[in-house]
N, C-alpha and C positions, 0 to 999 in steps of 0.2 A: 652423045654425052661425053665421049672421051676427049674430043676437041674442046668442049666447054670447060672440062675439068683442067686440061692442060693450059687453056688461055688463063683460067684463074690463078693456076700456079706460077705462070710466067708474069702475071701482073703483080702477085705477092712477092715474087723474087725481085722483080725490077723495083718495087717499093723498099724492100729491105736493102737493095743495093744502093738505092738513093739515099736512105737514112744512113747507111754505114758511109757512104762517100761524104754526105754532109757532115757527119761526126769527125771524119777524117780531116776535113778542111777546118774545123774548129780547133783541132789540137795543133800546137806548134811543130812545125817541121824541124826535126834535129837532123842537121846535116853533118856528116864527119868533117872537122876542120883540123888544120895542122896543129901540132903541139905549141908551135911558137905563136899562133893567134890566141890559143887558149891561155898560154902563159901570160900574154899582154893583157887579156880581159881580166884575168885573176889578179894581175898586178894593180890594174885600174880599180878593181873592187876592193883591193887592200888599201890602196892609197885613200879612196873615198872613205872607208871605215875608220881609217887612222884620222882623217879630217874631221869627221862627225864626232869621233871620240874626243879629239882636242877641244872641239867647239863646246861639247856637252860638260867638259871638265872646266872649261873657262867660265861657262855659264853658272855652275855650281859655286865656283869660287866667288863671282860676282854676287850671287845671292847671299853667301856667308858675310861678305863685306857690308852689303846693305842692311842685313839683318843686325850685325854688330854696331853699325851706325845708328839704326833705329833704337837699339836698346840704349845706347850712349845719349841720344837725344831725349828718349823718354825720361831717363833719369835726371837729366839736366832741367827738363821742364817741370818735372815733379817737384824738384827742389825749389825752383823759381815760384811755382804756384804755392807751395807751402809757405815761402816767404812772404809772398804778396798777401797771403790770408792772415799772417801774423802782424803786418805792418799797422793796420788800424788798432789791433789790441795793444801794441806797444806804444802807439801815439796816445792812446787813452790812458795808459798807464803813466806815461811821461806827464800828461796833463793833470792827472790826479796828484802825483808826487809834487808837481810844482806849485800848486794850489797852497797858499799859506795857511789857510783855514781847513786844511784837509784833515778830515776825521777818519780815523781807521774803518770805522763801520761804513761810510761813504765809499771809500776805496774798495772795500770788499763787495759792496752792491755793484759797483761799476764794473 
């Protein structure tokens, strides 16, 4: 029985060792690097972060400009629409005033 127990323990230990070994392979291996290489990597990251910041800033500025243009266009087209709606009324009023037999009651009806 002792041999059977020992074999079972060896199998369990091997399985645990395999699990630990596979877990170790999943984690990135961190190797010590020289400070110059670390400095170069960090500088590259800083440069990339600065580039991303500048691009995001430019995008925000472009969005502001587009929004301002849209507001300006909305005001312009609102005024044009209002004027277009008033043109038929104005034409009718001019026609009523130009009529020589114009009665004030008829003008009010129109």
